[in-house]
N, C-alpha and C positions, 0 to 999 in steps of 0.2 A: 168422126170425121171433124179436121182442125175448121178450125173458126180462117176466118177468109175477111180482111181489111182491104177496101178499096174506095174510091172516092164515088158519090153518086153520080148516076148520070137519066135522063132525061127516061129512058129504058126500065128504073126502077121508079118509078111515079107511083106504080098505083102500087106496090110490094110498103113502103113508105106513109105514102095514106096511110093507108091499111094499120101495119104500125103505131104515125100517128096516133089517131085516131080510137086505137086500142086505148095507148098513151095517154089520152086525154079520158077516157070515163071511168078508167081504173086508179089513176092516179091524178085528178083536175086539178089536187093547191102545187103541184107539181112542174104547174105550167101559166103561160103570162095569157093564153088563148084558152076556148075550149072547147066540148067538143059540137057547140048548137052552133059556135061560127064557123066551125072550120066543115062539118059534117055532110054539107053541097059545094063543095066546092069543086068545079069543076074539073077533071084528072086533063084537061091543054093547062088550067091557073102552073098547078104542079109544075107537071113537062116542061113550063115557061122555067119555073123555080132552077130545075138546074143543066139552061142552056147556057153549052159556055160562056154565053156574054152575060150572064145577069150577074160574074163575080162567085160565085155560092162558092163555099169548099163545106162541103157537104158529105162525111164518109162512111160507110155501111157496113155493120159485123156482117158477115153471111158464112151460114151453114148448110155448109152444098149451094143450094140458090136457092134459100128461104133468107131474111133479110130477118135478121134477129136484136139489130143497132146501132144506132149512130148519133152523129156530132154536130154542129156546126164553129166552124172557127171563121172568123170575120177579122177585121180589122176597121179601127175608126177613119173616117175618110176623116177627117177639119185637119188642117196643115198640125195646128196644135195640140193633137191629138192624135196624129199619128204614131206614136210612136206604143201603142198601146191595140192588141190584138184582144179577142175574148172567145167564150169558149158558151155558146149556148146548143140549150136546143138537145143537151145528153139525155141518152132513151136508150135500156134495155130490156128485152120482153123477161116477162116476168116468168117465164117462164129457164130463163138465161142467165137472173142475178143471183152473183155471187161466184161464178163460175170463169170470172178472169175476161170479160168480154171491154167490162166498161175502161179497165183498167190498157185492152189494145186498144181499144178505139178513142181513150186518156193521150198513151204514147202518137199517137197516130195522128192527136192534132196538135201534140205540142212537138212535132217530127214539123205540118205543116208552119207555123207558128217560125219555125227556124230557120223558115225559108225570105222570110218578111226580113227588107235591110230596115231598122235603121229602129225593131221593137224591141222596148224593153221591159214591159209588162206583159202578162197578160190576168185577164180579170175574169170572174165568172159568180154564178150566183146561189143559191142552194137554200131551198126551201127548209127554213129549225126544222129540226127534227128528222132528216133524211141522213140518221146516222151511218148508213154502208157511205153513199153517195161524199158524206165531211169526211170519212174517216179515208177514203181513198183518195181525195184533191190532198189532203194535208200528207199524204203518203210520202206521193210528190213534186213537193215542196212549196205548197200555196199557204196562205196564211188568214188568217180571218182578220180584215183591218174593219168590217164593223157591220149595222144591219140595219135593216130597211123596217122599221116598222109595220104591218099591215101590209103589207107587198100587195099580197093579195084577197079578195075577199071570197069568197065562193062556198057557194047557198048560207052566202049570211054571214060564215064563219069566217073573221081576223086570217093570214098566215100571212109570219116574217123571213121573209129573207134575212140568208150569212153573207156576206157580201167577204168571195176570197180574191187575194191574187198571188200571181207569185214574178218578183222580179228576178229577170234575167240578169245572171252576173257578167257580162260585155256587151253591150249593142255590135257592137264591132266584132265579134267573137263569134260566131254561128255555132262553131264545134262544143260549144261548152254543152247547148241546148242542148246538142244533139249525146252527145257525153251523159248530161242526166238524166235522159232517157233511156238510152245503152245501159246504167247503170241501175234504173228501175226492175231492170227482171224480165223488160221486155220480152217477152217468146211468142211469136208468129203463129205457132203449131197450139197453142194453148185452148 
């Protein structure tokens, strides 16, 4: 069955919460939050997170009805920072890694960013050692611009983050961004 990408809604809250908690358990060094912090979050809080007025842009990858991946997109709120969009909370179910789901999610995220007027760059962070994610981001035109040492400490072990960004070619021409997404091999049926 083909993977379908769409915006998450309050109706997806239980599936989101289950996938999120699984990710926090399986790869705790990939997230700033912890399983212990989120395991008792009431579903109503998660539902509110997806309400349209919350201003969230979170997309899910579905295999039939099953949520198998997700990514969040946002924009800095302060006037001097509004030229920056960011990608957060990228996660793909372990059984679907290496199948193209991550690329589909990133392409959807970049399409969303293309609609944000005045955005000239996109940022993200990835834990050192996550070679597959780093390779994906580099294949989409992201470049390393820094490293945050000891970004996380999980069970007493420090982890660094690789800081990456992608400069958008022309802040007034969204078609450049959409063209780069199309040329990256995006296929909705993968």
